[in-house]
Rosetta silent file (secondary structure, phi, psi, omega in degrees, C-alpha in Angstrom):
SEQUENCE: MPASAKSTVVPARAYGGVALEERVAARRARFVEAGVERFGTQGFRGATVRGICATAGLTDRYFYESFASLEALLAEVYRTLTHDFAARLTQESIRSEAWRGDAAAIERQTTAAYELWFDTVRDPRFARIVLVEVLGVSEAIDALYEESARAMAELTIAPLAATQPALKLSKSRRELLGRALVGSGLQVAKMWMTGGYKLARRDVVRTCVLVATGTLAALRAEPAARS
SCORE:     score description
SCORE:     0.000 S_00000001
   1 L     0.000  132.284 -179.966  139.906   68.548   96.093 S_00000001
   2 L   -63.404  160.072 -176.933  142.526   68.860   93.338 S_00000001
   3 H   -62.835  -33.675 -173.889  144.646   72.021   93.516 S_00000001
   4 H   -74.388  -14.837 -171.339  143.278   73.199   90.139 S_00000001
   5 H  -102.777    0.436 -176.941  139.691   72.971   91.364 S_00000001
   6 L   -64.700  146.163  177.537  140.282   75.150   94.540 S_00000001
   7 L   -61.788  138.820  179.066  138.068   78.274   94.842 S_00000001
   8 L  -108.445   11.640  176.822  139.821   81.487   93.662 S_00000001
   9 L   -67.651  126.662 -177.381  137.137   83.615   95.386 S_00000001
  10 L   -96.777  125.032  178.064  139.005   86.171   97.669 S_00000001
  11 L   -66.727  153.100  179.541  137.002   86.949  100.870 S_00000001
  12 L   -61.250  134.436 -177.166  136.163   90.604  101.529 S_00000001
  13 L   -72.835  142.175  169.514  138.867   92.189  103.519 S_00000001
  14 L   -79.064  142.082  170.877  138.380   93.481  107.038 S_00000001
  15 E  -120.751  125.705 -172.182  139.427   97.014  107.761 S_00000001
  16 L    53.303   34.256 -179.668  140.285   97.938  111.267 S_00000001
  17 L    84.490    1.870 -173.737  138.721   94.678  112.310 S_00000001
  18 E  -115.768  125.015  179.948  135.300   95.432  110.624 S_00000001
  19 L   -67.016  162.070 -174.942  134.208   93.293  107.841 S_00000001
  20 H   -63.861  -48.945  179.138  133.249   94.910  104.397 S_00000001
  21 H   -53.521  -39.176 -178.516  129.594   94.039  104.775 S_00000001
  22 H   -72.024  -39.573  174.343  129.421   95.684  108.127 S_00000001
  23 H   -61.207  -46.626 -177.972  131.127   98.891  106.843 S_00000001
  24 H   -63.703  -37.051 -179.778  128.766   99.120  103.929 S_00000001
  25 H   -68.486  -39.939  179.406  125.667   98.599  106.290 S_00000001
  26 H   -65.350  -37.375  179.031  127.067  101.318  108.618 S_00000001
  27 H   -71.287  -37.066  176.185  127.480  103.733  105.799 S_00000001
  28 H   -63.234  -36.849  171.680  124.109  103.011  104.552 S_00000001
  29 H   -59.528  -40.299 -179.223  122.577  103.697  107.956 S_00000001
  30 H   -66.444  -35.742  176.704  124.399  106.968  108.082 S_00000001
  31 H   -67.774  -41.092  176.615  122.833  107.940  104.676 S_00000001
  32 H   -63.012  -46.559  173.679  119.378  107.017  106.001 S_00000001
  33 H   -57.875  -42.791  176.346  119.926  109.202  109.053 S_00000001
  34 H   -64.587  -36.547  176.384  121.029  112.000  106.774 S_00000001
  35 H   -60.186  -44.433  175.173  118.026  111.455  104.610 S_00000001
  36 H   -55.178  -48.161 -177.650  115.706  111.885  107.658 S_00000001
  37 H   -63.145  -54.597 -174.199  117.452  115.086  108.476 S_00000001
  38 H   -70.421  -48.802 -177.144  117.591  116.618  104.973 S_00000001
  39 H   -66.020  -41.017 -173.666  114.298  115.388  103.692 S_00000001
  40 H   -77.482   -4.027 -179.026  112.566  116.226  106.975 S_00000001
  41 H  -121.526  -46.754 -179.977  113.946  119.805  107.116 S_00000001
  42 H   -95.107  -21.694 -173.106  114.496  120.845  103.485 S_00000001
  43 L    95.776  158.291  177.555  112.123  118.525  101.682 S_00000001
  44 L   -71.520  -37.101  179.576  112.872  115.947   99.130 S_00000001
  45 L   -72.596  -15.981  178.994  112.808  118.343   96.225 S_00000001
  46 L  -100.514    2.650 -177.033  115.186  120.738   98.037 S_00000001
  47 L   -91.363  154.205  171.880  117.732  117.958   98.874 S_00000001
  48 L  -127.066  158.022  173.386  120.848  117.108   96.922 S_00000001
  49 H   -61.931  -38.451  172.424  123.195  114.271   96.926 S_00000001
  50 H   -55.820  -47.308  177.103  125.997  116.630   97.929 S_00000001
  51 H   -63.514  -36.022  177.637  123.920  117.861  100.855 S_00000001
  52 H   -63.271  -48.094 -179.607  123.084  114.376  101.895 S_00000001
  53 H   -60.245  -38.957  179.032  126.778  113.342  101.770 S_00000001
  54 H   -60.520  -39.619 -177.463  127.708  116.473  103.835 S_00000001
  55 H   -69.782  -42.848  176.344  125.273  115.516  106.455 S_00000001
  56 H   -70.632  -25.585 -176.922  126.399  111.923  106.529 S_00000001
  57 L    79.155   26.414 -174.946  130.000  112.910  106.527 S_00000001
  58 L  -128.242  161.181  175.980  130.676  110.610  103.493 S_00000001
  59 L   -88.465  168.884 -177.977  131.501  111.085   99.824 S_00000001
  60 H   -68.012  -21.142  177.462  129.215  110.600   96.928 S_00000001
  61 H   -61.617  -38.351  176.716  131.096  107.430   96.007 S_00000001
  62 H   -74.159  -35.071  177.700  129.764  105.853   99.158 S_00000001
  63 H   -57.582  -52.032 -178.485  126.277  107.257   98.414 S_00000001
  64 H   -70.286  -12.887  175.400  126.106  105.447   95.035 S_00000001
  65 H   -66.734  -31.095 -178.162  127.453  102.364   96.727 S_00000001
  66 H  -115.252  -25.486 -175.658  124.004  101.892   98.372 S_00000001
  67 L  -131.264  132.202  179.271  121.528  104.126   96.468 S_00000001
  68 L   -73.069  -26.495 -175.542  120.963  104.601   92.802 S_00000001
  69 L  -159.556  172.367  171.208  119.344  107.984   93.370 S_00000001
  70 H   -58.783  -38.472  179.964  117.841  110.374   95.902 S_00000001
  71 H   -67.195  -33.072  169.729  114.514  108.805   95.248 S_00000001
  72 H   -56.117  -44.788 -178.581  115.958  105.442   96.228 S_00000001
  73 H   -68.273  -47.651  179.256  117.173  106.930   99.484 S_00000001
  74 H   -43.954  -55.273 -174.614  113.670  108.608   99.999 S_00000001
  75 H   -55.355  -45.606  179.617  112.115  105.119   99.659 S_00000001
  76 H   -69.438  -38.705  174.165  114.408  103.632  102.250 S_00000001
  77 H   -53.644  -47.910 -177.609  113.927  106.486  104.570 S_00000001
  78 H   -63.478  -44.644 -178.341  110.128  106.159  104.375 S_00000001
  79 H   -65.555  -35.628  175.775  110.285  102.473  104.812 S_00000001
  80 H   -58.135  -59.137 -174.434  112.535  102.760  107.767 S_00000001
  81 H   -54.358  -47.546  179.654  110.386  105.304  109.443 S_00000001
  82 H   -67.927  -38.252 -177.218  107.089  103.465  108.883 S_00000001
  83 H   -69.527  -39.460  177.599  108.442  100.007  109.745 S_00000001
  84 H   -65.256  -32.786  178.518  109.894  101.359  113.038 S_00000001
  85 H   -67.223  -46.433  177.066  106.630  102.981  113.961 S_00000001
  86 H   -57.877  -37.947 -179.358  104.699   99.783  113.141 S_00000001
  87 H   -71.051  -40.381  178.662  107.066   97.822  115.320 S_00000001
  88 H   -65.986  -43.082  175.715  106.666  100.179  118.204 S_00000001
  89 H   -60.483  -42.376 -177.861  102.860  100.133  117.875 S_00000001
  90 H   -70.194  -41.542  176.278  102.796   96.342  117.833 S_00000001
  91 H   -62.125  -35.323  172.284  105.047   96.314  120.923 S_00000001
  92 H   -58.024  -49.085  178.610  102.747   98.748  122.702 S_00000001
  93 H   -60.108  -36.530  177.207   99.927   96.452  122.039 S_00000001
  94 H   -69.627  -35.101 -178.442  101.851   93.464  123.412 S_00000001
  95 H   -77.794  -28.226 -176.927  102.817   95.338  126.531 S_00000001
  96 L   -76.233  173.875  178.826   99.315   96.671  127.229 S_00000001
  97 L   -64.027  153.847  178.482   96.555   94.587  128.812 S_00000001
  98 L   -54.609  137.912  177.947   94.901   92.089  126.462 S_00000001
  99 L   -59.646  127.400  178.693   92.378   93.682  124.117 S_00000001
 100 L  -125.102  162.816 -177.246   88.920   93.033  125.645 S_00000001
 101 L   -78.511  -11.373 -180.000   85.490   93.759  124.512 S_00000001
 102 L   -72.759  151.656 -169.939   84.582   96.177  127.248 S_00000001
 103 H   -68.780  -38.318  176.141   84.347   99.811  126.400 S_00000001
 104 H   -64.404  -43.789  177.179   86.736  101.083  129.092 S_00000001
 105 H   -60.109  -50.183  176.688   89.513   98.735  128.038 S_00000001
 106 H   -55.223  -42.006  179.994   89.087   99.525  124.454 S_00000001
 107 H   -69.267  -36.564 -179.411   89.235  103.192  125.067 S_00000001
 108 H   -65.830  -41.428 -175.175   92.370  102.947  127.217 S_00000001
 109 H   -77.329  -38.111  175.716   94.170  100.826  124.573 S_00000001
 110 H   -63.585  -35.083  173.196   93.013  102.950  121.685 S_00000001
 111 H   -58.451  -52.137 -172.286   94.228  106.023  123.576 S_00000001
 112 H   -67.619  -36.571  177.283   97.603  104.576  124.137 S_00000001
 113 H   -62.226  -44.288  179.185   97.937  103.742  120.470 S_00000001
 114 H   -76.797  -24.951  169.309   97.082  107.206  119.274 S_00000001
 115 H   -62.819  -39.310  174.355   99.297  108.741  121.961 S_00000001
 116 H   -71.602  -36.566  173.338  102.165  106.835  120.455 S_00000001
 117 H   -58.419  -61.583 -176.404  101.172  108.034  116.920 S_00000001
 118 H   -65.006  -30.689  173.728  101.086  111.689  117.889 S_00000001
 119 H   -61.948  -37.015  172.019  104.142  111.443  119.913 S_00000001
 120 H   -62.666  -48.965  178.073  105.838  110.098  116.871 S_00000001
 121 H   -65.068  -18.390  174.777  104.449  112.836  114.625 S_00000001
 122 L   -61.695  -21.474  170.476  105.675  115.415  117.104 S_00000001
 123 L   -75.414  112.295 -176.856  109.056  114.999  115.304 S_00000001
 124 H   -61.803  -35.170  179.967  108.546  117.463  112.466 S_00000001
 125 H   -61.148  -46.616  175.816  111.041  115.510  110.338 S_00000001
 126 H   -64.532  -40.055 -178.534  108.980  112.317  110.585 S_00000001
 127 H   -61.051  -50.213 -175.618  105.768  114.253  109.992 S_00000001
 128 H   -64.485  -47.850 -179.309  106.996  116.084  106.898 S_00000001
 129 H   -60.903  -51.890 -176.461  108.440  112.950  105.341 S_00000001
 130 H   -69.206  -36.962 -171.851  105.569  110.556  106.067 S_00000001
 131 H   -89.425  -28.570 -168.931  102.746  113.064  105.639 S_00000001
 132 H  -126.832  -49.763 -165.893  103.996  115.239  102.820 S_00000001
 133 H   -73.876  -18.101 -179.593  107.220  114.523  101.077 S_00000001
 134 L   -90.266   -4.575 -176.908  106.405  111.071   99.719 S_00000001
 135 L   -74.718  130.166  170.486  103.235  112.261   97.979 S_00000001
 136 L    65.181   18.477  177.385  103.375  112.535   94.164 S_00000001
 137 L   -76.372  -44.669  178.758  107.065  111.761   93.700 S_00000001
 138 L  -168.853  170.943  176.018  106.799  108.839   91.340 S_00000001
 139 H   -58.307  -44.854  174.763  104.866  105.658   90.593 S_00000001
 140 H   -51.785  -47.710 -177.540  107.406  103.712   92.642 S_00000001
 141 H   -78.258  -27.703  168.431  106.993  105.765   95.638 S_00000001
 142 H   -55.041  -50.427 -176.515  103.262  105.823   95.183 S_00000001
 143 H   -64.552  -35.978  170.033  103.190  102.041   95.282 S_00000001
 144 H   -59.908  -41.875 -179.222  105.337  102.138   98.493 S_00000001
 145 H   -66.391  -44.262  176.154  102.956  104.481  100.092 S_00000001
 146 H   -59.475  -40.434  178.918  100.029  102.222   99.131 S_00000001
 147 H   -65.976  -37.519 -176.844  101.723   99.226  100.522 S_00000001
 148 H   -73.963  -41.563  175.463  102.412  100.981  103.762 S_00000001
 149 H   -56.054  -44.644 -179.039   98.751  102.273  103.943 S_00000001
 150 H   -63.997  -44.986  179.792   97.460   98.815  103.433 S_00000001
 151 H   -61.210  -44.593 -170.357   99.627   97.321  106.185 S_00000001
 152 H   -75.551  -30.074  179.598   98.851  100.108  108.573 S_00000001
 153 H   -61.281  -50.443 -176.871   95.063   99.719  107.887 S_00000001
 154 H   -63.772  -40.691  178.193   95.236   96.087  108.888 S_00000001
 155 H   -63.938  -33.215  178.359   97.394   96.835  111.916 S_00000001
 156 H   -76.970  -48.196 -177.549   94.747   99.441  113.067 S_00000001
 157 H   -75.901  -26.208 -173.197   91.577   97.407  112.496 S_00000001
 158 H   -56.739  -53.054  177.505   92.811   94.083  113.685 S_00000001
 159 H   -65.413  -33.429  179.026   92.770   94.673  117.465 S_00000001
 160 H   -68.954  -46.306  178.896   89.449   96.487  117.292 S_00000001
 161 H   -60.580  -31.061  176.028   87.841   93.739  115.287 S_00000001
 162 H   -67.794  -17.971  177.453   89.222   91.148  117.622 S_00000001
 163 L   -75.146  -20.348 -173.379   87.243   92.641  120.486 S_00000001
 164 L  -129.182   69.562  178.296   83.921   91.926  118.555 S_00000001
 165 H   -57.976  -22.278  174.890   84.246   88.430  117.030 S_00000001
 166 H   -69.971  -10.777 -169.753   80.538   88.528  116.194 S_00000001
 167 H   -71.530  -35.055  175.101   81.018   91.351  113.676 S_00000001
 168 L    57.043   56.723 -179.956   82.161   88.858  110.860 S_00000001
 169 L   -71.402  133.775  171.193   83.671   91.718  108.661 S_00000001
 170 L   -71.529  163.389 -177.047   84.306   90.828  105.048 S_00000001
 171 H   -56.023  -49.323 -175.476   87.770   91.315  103.707 S_00000001
 172 H   -63.139  -48.044 -178.227   86.791   94.413  101.753 S_00000001
 173 H   -70.097  -41.537  170.046   84.890   96.109  104.564 S_00000001
 174 H   -47.044  -48.494 -178.990   87.693   95.302  107.012 S_00000001
 175 H   -70.747  -37.846 -178.543   90.181   97.082  104.780 S_00000001
 176 H   -56.450  -47.420 -179.370   87.733   99.973  104.208 S_00000001
 177 H   -63.141  -45.471  176.249   87.310  100.461  107.902 S_00000001
 178 H   -59.068  -42.433  174.363   91.052  100.290  108.506 S_00000001
 179 H   -55.888  -48.696 -174.941   91.665  102.775  105.721 S_00000001
 180 H   -60.973  -44.414  177.403   89.119  105.088  107.188 S_00000001
 181 H   -64.642  -40.890 -176.465   90.725  104.995  110.668 S_00000001
 182 H   -71.205  -37.821 -174.857   94.262  105.421  109.276 S_00000001
 183 H   -72.853  -32.784  173.407   93.087  108.328  107.109 S_00000001
 184 H   -61.700  -40.990 -177.710   91.515  110.153  110.063 S_00000001
 185 H   -70.569  -31.927 -177.339   94.802  109.797  111.952 S_00000001
 186 H   -73.301  -37.436  179.416   96.785  111.019  109.040 S_00000001
 187 H   -68.130  -38.843 -178.340   94.585  114.124  108.420 S_00000001
 188 H   -73.260  -33.376 -178.717   94.484  115.174  112.017 S_00000001
 189 H   -69.383  -38.384 -176.140   98.273  114.702  112.234 S_00000001
 190 H   -71.281  -35.149  178.268   98.794  116.817  109.068 S_00000001
 191 H   -62.441  -43.855 -173.220   96.464  119.510  110.546 S_00000001
 192 H   -64.850  -48.462  178.119   98.418  119.367  113.818 S_00000001
 193 H   -60.917  -52.135  178.634  101.777  119.666  112.007 S_00000001
 194 H   -65.061  -22.282  176.174  100.936  122.459  109.617 S_00000001
 195 L   -88.071   10.587  178.178   99.509  124.455  112.496 S_00000001
 196 L    72.518   26.690  171.766  102.833  124.317  114.327 S_00000001
 197 L    64.372   23.684 -177.292  101.667  121.809  116.949 S_00000001
 198 L   -72.413  -36.582  177.099   99.574  124.504  118.598 S_00000001
 199 L   -63.647  145.468 -179.122   96.580  122.259  119.269 S_00000001
 200 L   -66.592  137.053 -177.791   96.714  120.483  122.534 S_00000001
 201 H   -58.805  -34.819 -179.519   97.970  116.893  122.199 S_00000001
 202 H   -62.874  -30.438 -177.930   95.160  115.600  124.274 S_00000001
 203 H   -74.624  -45.547 -179.729   92.689  117.121  121.852 S_00000001
 204 H   -68.258  -37.491  174.225   94.137  115.536  118.763 S_00000001
 205 H   -67.038  -40.401 -177.102   94.446  112.201  120.451 S_00000001
 206 H   -66.915  -37.461  176.561   90.964  112.354  121.813 S_00000001
 207 H   -58.917  -42.080 -178.813   89.519  113.243  118.418 S_00000001
 208 H   -73.507  -42.566  176.024   91.002  110.088  116.871 S_00000001
 209 H   -56.978  -40.963  179.881   89.971  107.922  119.807 S_00000001
 210 H   -65.986  -41.220  175.561   86.312  109.091  119.297 S_00000001
 211 H   -56.010  -48.670 -172.356   86.470  108.230  115.614 S_00000001
 212 H   -70.143  -45.390 -174.933   87.792  104.758  116.329 S_00000001
 213 H   -76.017  -30.457  173.569   85.505  103.869  119.357 S_00000001
 214 H   -63.758  -37.382  173.247   82.540  105.470  117.634 S_00000001
 215 H   -58.923  -48.537  178.896   83.131  103.349  114.581 S_00000001
 216 H   -62.996  -42.021  174.684   83.240  100.331  116.695 S_00000001
 217 H   -63.222  -33.337 -179.888   80.047  101.271  118.553 S_00000001
 218 H   -71.051  -41.517  177.522   78.216  101.885  115.270 S_00000001
 219 H   -63.182  -39.582 -175.884   79.268   98.436  114.003 S_00000001
 220 H   -69.073  -27.413 -179.713   78.058   96.790  117.109 S_00000001
 221 H   -80.567  -13.100  179.838   74.662   98.547  116.656 S_00000001
 222 L   -62.689  142.604  176.487   74.231   97.139  113.089 S_00000001
 223 H   -53.405  -37.894 -176.835   71.537   94.527  112.722 S_00000001
 224 H   -64.019  -33.274 -178.680   73.910   91.975  111.450 S_00000001
 225 H   -78.256  -23.251 -175.950   76.063   92.288  114.577 S_00000001
 226 H   -91.014  -15.969 -173.325   72.995   91.965  116.806 S_00000001
 227 L   -80.480    0.000    0.000   71.588   88.878  115.165 S_00000001
């Protein structure tokens, strides 16, 4: 290559042996952690960039390096919390015995899934952000919430539907059932949280298990499923 054609791009400098991209990612992660703390204790509307920066131990210059606004941070916090939960729920399903069609196995596996959900919701910061703070913020956050609800509905209904291949659920009905199951879990969790977690964990878990297994039993009893 001729000398005049050599690249003039200067690679990002490492500081203390850590590349720029890694430092930016580490700062971003600290802001997400600070967002969980602030949004989960003070609420989104009670939070400020200054407060977030104080919790993260970083200046506002670094905040705007990764986020255009507090709303952008809220979106990332919500996305992180819901994605982490979905990953753990998927891993729980992988670790558990294979989903089978017998009622006892379905009940055990459904119980394990709801135990994971309510153990996660037991962190009041997670509960406040996921169940309350993301509602009604903006159209962009509403769209993110809808995307998460759709994904969680499929994650919820898929293993149940797989135990009954004869059900032949349409795409719309499959999503409706998934949404109904997710909705019951959200509402019971919100009641548990707002009541100060006074209800016994076993009772809130059992309530949702009954909804899920009862739904499956009702589907099996439909004429189309028996034909």
